[in-house]
MARKOLPA-181666 format. One record per residue (C-alpha): residue number from 1; x, y, z; residue in three letters. Coordinates in steps of 0.1 Angstrom, whole numbers. Last residue first. Layout:
N
<n->NUM; xx->X; yy->Y; zz->Z; res->ALA>
...
# end
This chain:
257
<n->257; xx->-150; yy->-143; zz->-108; res->ILE>
<n->256; xx->-135; yy->-109; zz->-118; res->PRO>
<n->255; xx->-106; yy->-113; zz->-144; res->GLU>
<n->254; xx->-69; yy->-119; zz->-142; res->SER>
<n->253; xx->-58; yy->-106; zz->-109; res->LEU>
<n->252; xx->-24; yy->-96; zz->-94; res->ALA>
<n->251; xx->-30; yy->-71; zz->-67; res->ARG>
<n->250; xx->-21; yy->-34; zz->-64; res->ALA>
<n->249; xx->-17; yy->-7; zz->-38; res->PHE>
<n->248; xx->-18; yy->-32; zz->-9; res->THR>
<n->247; xx->-37; yy->-33; zz->24; res->LEU>
<n->246; xx->-36; yy->-65; zz->45; res->VAL>
<n->245; xx->-60; yy->-62; zz->74; res->THR>
<n->244; xx->-51; yy->-80; zz->106; res->ILE>
<n->243; xx->-73; yy->-81; zz->138; res->ASP>
<n->242; xx->-65; yy->-91; zz->174; res->ALA>
<n->241; xx->-28; yy->-92; zz->170; res->ALA>
<n->240; xx->-13; yy->-114; zz->197; res->GLY>
<n->239; xx->23; yy->-119; zz->188; res->ALA>
<n->238; xx->15; yy->-151; zz->171; res->LYS>
<n->237; xx->-10; yy->-132; zz->149; res->ARG>
<n->236; xx->17; yy->-107; zz->139; res->LEU>
<n->235; xx->41; yy->-135; zz->130; res->THR>
<n->234; xx->14; yy->-153; zz->111; res->ARG>
<n->233; xx->6; yy->-120; zz->93; res->SER>
<n->232; xx->42; yy->-116; zz->81; res->ALA>
<n->231; xx->41; yy->-151; zz->66; res->ALA>
<n->230; xx->8; yy->-145; zz->49; res->ALA>
<n->229; xx->20; yy->-111; zz->37; res->VAL>
<n->228; xx->49; yy->-127; zz->19; res->THR>
<n->227; xx->31; yy->-157; zz->5; res->ALA>
<n->226; xx->1; yy->-137; zz->-8; res->GLY>
<n->225; xx->3; yy->-152; zz->-43; res->THR>
<n->224; xx->6; yy->-117; zz->-59; res->THR>
<n->223; xx->-3; yy->-88; zz->-36; res->TYR>
<n->222; xx->16; yy->-57; zz->-45; res->VAL>
<n->221; xx->29; yy->-26; zz->-26; res->ASP>
<n->220; xx->27; yy->-38; zz->10; res->ASP>
<n->219; xx->9; yy->-25; zz->41; res->VAL>
<n->218; xx->-2; yy->-45; zz->72; res->LEU>
<n->217; xx->-31; yy->-28; zz->89; res->VAL>
<n->216; xx->-32; yy->-39; zz->126; res->ILE>
<n->215; xx->-60; yy->-39; zz->151; res->ARG>
<n->214; xx->-43; yy->-44; zz->185; res->LYS>
<n->213; xx->-47; yy->-70; zz->212; res->GLY>
<n->212; xx->-9; yy->-76; zz->214; res->PHE>
<n->211; xx->9; yy->-58; zz->186; res->ILE>
<n->210; xx->27; yy->-27; zz->199; res->ASP>
<n->209; xx->30; yy->-45; zz->233; res->SER>
<n->208; xx->53; yy->-71; zz->216; res->GLU>
<n->207; xx->78; yy->-43; zz->209; res->CYS>
<n->206; xx->104; yy->-53; zz->235; res->ASP>
<n->205; xx->127; yy->-68; zz->209; res->LYS>
<n->204; xx->115; yy->-65; zz->174; res->ALA>
<n->203; xx->88; yy->-89; zz->162; res->ILE>
<n->202; xx->100; yy->-115; zz->138; res->ALA>
<n->201; xx->97; yy->-123; zz->101; res->PHE>
<n->200; xx->114; yy->-146; zz->76; res->ALA>
<n->199; xx->104; yy->-179; zz->92; res->GLY>
<n->198; xx->89; yy->-192; zz->59; res->ARG>
<n->197; xx->95; yy->-165; zz->33; res->VAL>
<n->196; xx->112; yy->-187; zz->6; res->ASN>
<n->195; xx->91; yy->-218; zz->14; res->ASP>
<n->194; xx->59; yy->-199; zz->7; res->GLU>
<n->193; xx->73; yy->-184; zz->-25; res->ARG>
<n->192; xx->85; yy->-218; zz->-37; res->ALA>
<n->191; xx->50; yy->-232; zz->-32; res->LYS>
<n->190; xx->33; yy->-203; zz->-52; res->ALA>
<n->189; xx->58; yy->-204; zz->-80; res->GLY>
<n->188; xx->89; yy->-182; zz->-81; res->LEU>
<n->187; xx->96; yy->-158; zz->-110; res->GLY>
<n->186; xx->97; yy->-127; zz->-89; res->VAL>
<n->185; xx->100; yy->-136; zz->-52; res->GLN>
<n->184; xx->136; yy->-124; zz->-49; res->GLN>
<n->183; xx->155; yy->-146; zz->-25; res->SER>
<n->182; xx->151; yy->-143; zz->12; res->THR>
<n->181; xx->174; yy->-128; zz->38; res->ARG>
<n->180; xx->159; yy->-139; zz->71; res->LYS>
<n->179; xx->153; yy->-115; zz->100; res->VAL>
<n->178; xx->127; yy->-93; zz->83; res->ARG>
<n->177; xx->115; yy->-71; zz->112; res->MET>
<n->176; xx->81; yy->-60; zz->124; res->LEU>
<n->175; xx->81; yy->-32; zz->150; res->THR>
<n->174; xx->103; yy->-8; zz->131; res->ALA>
<n->173; xx->79; yy->12; zz->109; res->ALA>
<n->172; xx->51; yy->13; zz->134; res->LEU>
<n->171; xx->30; yy->41; zz->119; res->LEU>
<n->170; xx->3; yy->57; zz->140; res->PRO>
<n->169; xx->-29; yy->68; zz->124; res->LYS>
<n->168; xx->-36; yy->104; zz->112; res->GLY>
<n->167; xx->-53; yy->91; zz->81; res->SER>
<n->166; xx->-33; yy->110; zz->54; res->LEU>
<n->165; xx->-1; yy->108; zz->74; res->ARG>
<n->164; xx->-5; yy->71; zz->81; res->ALA>
<n->163; xx->-12; yy->64; zz->44; res->THR>
<n->162; xx->19; yy->84; zz->35; res->HIS>
<n->161; xx->41; yy->64; zz->58; res->ARG>
<n->160; xx->25; yy->31; zz->48; res->ALA>
<n->159; xx->32; yy->38; zz->11; res->LEU>
<n->158; xx->68; yy->48; zz->19; res->GLU>
<n->157; xx->72; yy->18; zz->42; res->ALA>
<n->156; xx->60; yy->-6; zz->14; res->ALA>
<n->155; xx->85; yy->10; zz->-10; res->GLN>
<n->154; xx->114; yy->4; zz->14; res->ASN>
<n->153; xx->143; yy->28; zz->8; res->PHE>
<n->152; xx->180; yy->27; zz->0; res->LYS>
<n->151; xx->177; yy->-2; zz->-24; res->ARG>
<n->150; xx->211; yy->-19; zz->-17; res->ALA>
<n->149; xx->211; yy->-10; zz->20; res->LEU>
<n->148; xx->175; yy->-20; zz->24; res->MET>
<n->147; xx->183; yy->-53; zz->7; res->ARG>
<n->146; xx->210; yy->-61; zz->33; res->SER>
<n->145; xx->187; yy->-49; zz->61; res->ARG>
<n->144; xx->159; yy->-73; zz->51; res->HIS>
<n->143; xx->129; yy->-54; zz->39; res->LEU>
<n->142; xx->99; yy->-48; zz->60; res->PRO>
<n->141; xx->61; yy->-53; zz->52; res->VAL>
<n->140; xx->48; yy->-20; zz->65; res->PRO>
<n->139; xx->29; yy->-17; zz->98; res->ILE>
<n->138; xx->-1; yy->6; zz->103; res->LEU>
<n->137; xx->-16; yy->12; zz->138; res->ALA>
<n->136; xx->-47; yy->10; zz->159; res->ASP>
<n->135; xx->-71; yy->4; zz->131; res->CYS>
<n->134; xx->-106; yy->19; zz->127; res->SER>
<n->133; xx->-98; yy->46; zz->101; res->GLU>
<n->132; xx->-74; yy->22; zz->83; res->VAL>
<n->131; xx->-101; yy->-5; zz->81; res->THR>
<n->130; xx->-127; yy->18; zz->66; res->GLY>
<n->129; xx->-129; yy->0; zz->33; res->ASP>
<n->128; xx->-92; yy->3; zz->27; res->SER>
<n->127; xx->-98; yy->12; zz->-10; res->ALA>
<n->126; xx->-99; yy->50; zz->-3; res->ARG>
<n->125; xx->-68; yy->47; zz->18; res->LEU>
<n->124; xx->-51; yy->28; zz->-9; res->MET>
<n->123; xx->-59; yy->55; zz->-35; res->TRP>
<n->122; xx->-45; yy->82; zz->-12; res->ALA>
<n->121; xx->-14; yy->60; zz->-7; res->ALA>
<n->120; xx->-7; yy->58; zz->-44; res->MET>
<n->119; xx->-9; yy->96; zz->-47; res->MET>
<n->118; xx->14; yy->102; zz->-18; res->PRO>
<n->117; xx->38; yy->74; zz->-30; res->ALA>
<n->116; xx->44; yy->87; zz->-65; res->LEU>
<n->115; xx->71; yy->112; zz->-54; res->ASP>
<n->114; xx->91; yy->82; zz->-42; res->THR>
<n->113; xx->100; yy->76; zz->-78; res->ARG>
<n->112; xx->132; yy->57; zz->-70; res->ASP>
<n->111; xx->132; yy->39; zz->-104; res->ARG>
<n->110; xx->128; yy->3; zz->-92; res->TYR>
<n->109; xx->101; yy->3; zz->-65; res->LYS>
<n->108; xx->82; yy->36; zz->-71; res->LEU>
<n->107; xx->84; yy->35; zz->-109; res->GLY>
<n->106; xx->78; yy->-2; zz->-110; res->HIS>
<n->105; xx->46; yy->2; zz->-89; res->VAL>
<n->104; xx->34; yy->31; zz->-111; res->LEU>
<n->103; xx->41; yy->12; zz->-143; res->ASP>
<n->102; xx->22; yy->-18; zz->-130; res->ARG>
<n->101; xx->-7; yy->5; zz->-122; res->VAL>
<n->100; xx->-6; yy->19; zz->-158; res->ALA>
<n->99; xx->-11; yy->-15; zz->-174; res->ARG>
<n->98; xx->-17; yy->-43; zz->-149; res->ASP>
<n->97; xx->-17; yy->-50; zz->-112; res->HIS>
<n->96; xx->-54; yy->-46; zz->-104; res->THR>
<n->95; xx->-63; yy->-16; zz->-83; res->ALA>
<n->94; xx->-67; yy->-3; zz->-48; res->ALA>
<n->93; xx->-62; yy->-35; zz->-28; res->SER>
<n->92; xx->-80; yy->-48; zz->3; res->ARG>
<n->91; xx->-73; yy->-81; zz->21; res->LEU>
<n->90; xx->-91; yy->-94; zz->51; res->ARG>
<n->89; xx->-87; yy->-112; zz->84; res->ASP>
<n->88; xx->-51; yy->-124; zz->80; res->PHE>
<n->87; xx->-39; yy->-160; zz->83; res->PRO>
<n->86; xx->-57; yy->-168; zz->50; res->PRO>
<n->85; xx->-86; yy->-193; zz->47; res->PRO>
<n->84; xx->-78; yy->-219; zz->21; res->ASN>
<n->83; xx->-110; yy->-236; zz->8; res->ALA>
<n->82; xx->-134; yy->-208; zz->19; res->ILE>
<n->81; xx->-112; yy->-179; zz->8; res->ALA>
<n->80; xx->-105; yy->-196; zz->-25; res->GLU>
<n->79; xx->-142; yy->-203; zz->-31; res->ALA>
<n->78; xx->-149; yy->-166; zz->-28; res->SER>
<n->77; xx->-168; yy->-153; zz->2; res->LEU>
<n->76; xx->-202; yy->-136; zz->2; res->ILE>
<n->75; xx->-208; yy->-112; zz->31; res->GLY>
<n->74; xx->-236; yy->-92; zz->14; res->ALA>
<n->73; xx->-252; yy->-105; zz->-17; res->GLY>
<n->72; xx->-241; yy->-122; zz->-49; res->LEU>
<n->71; xx->-235; yy->-89; zz->-68; res->ASP>
<n->70; xx->-222; yy->-100; zz->-102; res->HIS>
<n->69; xx->-187; yy->-100; zz->-118; res->SER>
<n->68; xx->-172; yy->-106; zz->-84; res->PHE>
<n->67; xx->-140; yy->-88; zz->-73; res->PRO>
<n->66; xx->-115; yy->-107; zz->-52; res->ILE>
<n->65; xx->-111; yy->-88; zz->-19; res->GLY>
<n->64; xx->-96; yy->-118; zz->-2; res->LEU>
<n->63; xx->-119; yy->-118; zz->29; res->VAL>
<n->62; xx->-151; yy->-100; zz->20; res->GLU>
<n->61; xx->-150; yy->-113; zz->-16; res->CYS>
<n->60; xx->-159; yy->-85; zz->-39; res->TYR>
<n->59; xx->-189; yy->-65; zz->-51; res->PRO>
<n->58; xx->-175; yy->-39; zz->-47; res->ARG>
<n->57; xx->-147; yy->-20; zz->-63; res->GLU>
<n->56; xx->-112; yy->-29; zz->-74; res->ILE>
<n->55; xx->-99; yy->-1; zz->-96; res->PHE>
<n->54; xx->-89; yy->-11; zz->-132; res->ARG>
<n->53; xx->-66; yy->16; zz->-145; res->ILE>
<n->52; xx->-64; yy->20; zz->-183; res->GLY>
<n->51; xx->-87; yy->50; zz->-184; res->SER>
<n->50; xx->-63; yy->70; zz->-161; res->TRP>
<n->49; xx->-34; yy->63; zz->-185; res->CYS>
<n->48; xx->-54; yy->77; zz->-215; res->LYS>
<n->47; xx->-68; yy->107; zz->-196; res->ALA>
<n->46; xx->-34; yy->118; zz->-183; res->CYS>
<n->45; xx->-24; yy->109; zz->-148; res->LEU>
<n->44; xx->-17; yy->131; zz->-118; res->GLY>
<n->43; xx->10; yy->139; zz->-93; res->ARG>
<n->42; xx->15; yy->174; zz->-106; res->HIS>
<n->41; xx->-12; yy->194; zz->-124; res->GLY>
<n->40; xx->-27; yy->202; zz->-158; res->GLY>
<n->39; xx->-10; yy->175; zz->-177; res->THR>
<n->38; xx->20; yy->172; zz->-201; res->SER>
<n->37; xx->28; yy->136; zz->-213; res->ILE>
<n->36; xx->52; yy->117; zz->-190; res->GLY>
<n->35; xx->37; yy->82; zz->-195; res->CYS>
<n->34; xx->30; yy->71; zz->-160; res->VAL>
<n->33; xx->31; yy->101; zz->-136; res->SER>
<n->32; xx->15; yy->123; zz->-163; res->CYS>
<n->31; xx->33; yy->156; zz->-165; res->ALA>
<n->30; xx->33; yy->190; zz->-147; res->PRO>
<n->29; xx->62; yy->212; zz->-159; res->PRO>
<n->28; xx->95; yy->209; zz->-140; res->TYR>
<n->27; xx->115; yy->241; zz->-148; res->PHE>
<n->26; xx->85; yy->264; zz->-152; res->PHE>
<n->25; xx->63; yy->245; zz->-127; res->ASP>
<n->24; xx->90; yy->249; zz->-101; res->ALA>
<n->23; xx->91; yy->287; zz->-107; res->LEU>
<n->22; xx->53; yy->289; zz->-104; res->VAL>
<n->21; xx->54; yy->270; zz->-72; res->SER>
<n->20; xx->82; yy->292; zz->-58; res->PHE>
<n->19; xx->62; yy->323; zz->-66; res->PRO>
<n->18; xx->31; yy->308; zz->-48; res->ARG>
<n->17; xx->50; yy->301; zz->-16; res->LEU>
<n->16; xx->41; yy->334; zz->1; res->LEU>
<n->15; xx->5; yy->336; zz->-9; res->HIS>
<n->14; xx->-14; yy->303; zz->-6; res->ALA>
<n->13; xx->11; yy->284; zz->15; res->ARG>
<n->12; xx->17; yy->312; zz->40; res->LEU>
<n->11; xx->-20; yy->320; zz->43; res->PHE>
<n->10; xx->-29; yy->284; zz->48; res->GLU>
<n->9; xx->-3; yy->281; zz->75; res->VAL>
<n->8; xx->-13; yy->314; zz->92; res->PRO>
<n->7; xx->-50; yy->304; zz->95; res->ARG>
<n->6; xx->-62; yy->323; zz->126; res->GLU>
<n->5; xx->-43; yy->354; zz->114; res->PHE>
<n->4; xx->-66; yy->358; zz->85; res->ASP>
<n->3; xx->-49; yy->386; zz->67; res->ILE>
<n->2; xx->-70; yy->414; zz->53; res->PRO>
<n->1; xx->-69; yy->421; zz->15; res->MET>
# end
């Protein structure tokens, strides 16, 4: 078979790396990323886990991304978005934070399953509603340096890194800093979460030009009450961000409204 020298990378991947792929499949057979049952390929889900995922699709609130049970027309906002407008322009999330989605989040965040990040980022890019394609840069919600040392990686940064790779957009991983060591948000009420992250973020020295006048996508793993991304968004807005989209893999949600 003639070699297509104009596509050397594809040829290398398809022909020279195939034996290594077969060997890897022998020692690490493809399995569901959630339950571990055997599957036909890596970085996939079995039919049972896949059926348990609730993707967030239109119709939804144009600001908070809360799904509606009925299509109420273009541009409709939820009562929450009208009564308490967020400091960001819009929120988009791939799926609701339950069942298999919760297992994926916990696997990445607490069990060092960084291999899940590419799949999760692909879902996030699809859910971004075109905002990643039109943005100037992606910024992950940062961890405080003490927590970064303990955890060894930032799950939001992993998701942002792979989303940037898939979209070809710049990743500004060090522009936004967490300057205040906050308590864990898990178990705190909405007001306590707001107080916990107040003043927690700042723009890195001499990085203001990364933000001023730019369209920013702020990336995190889960949206619960929104206190963390709201505090981060206020810092970005103060630095002159022209447009802010919050993009998360999951969001806490009971039922469509």
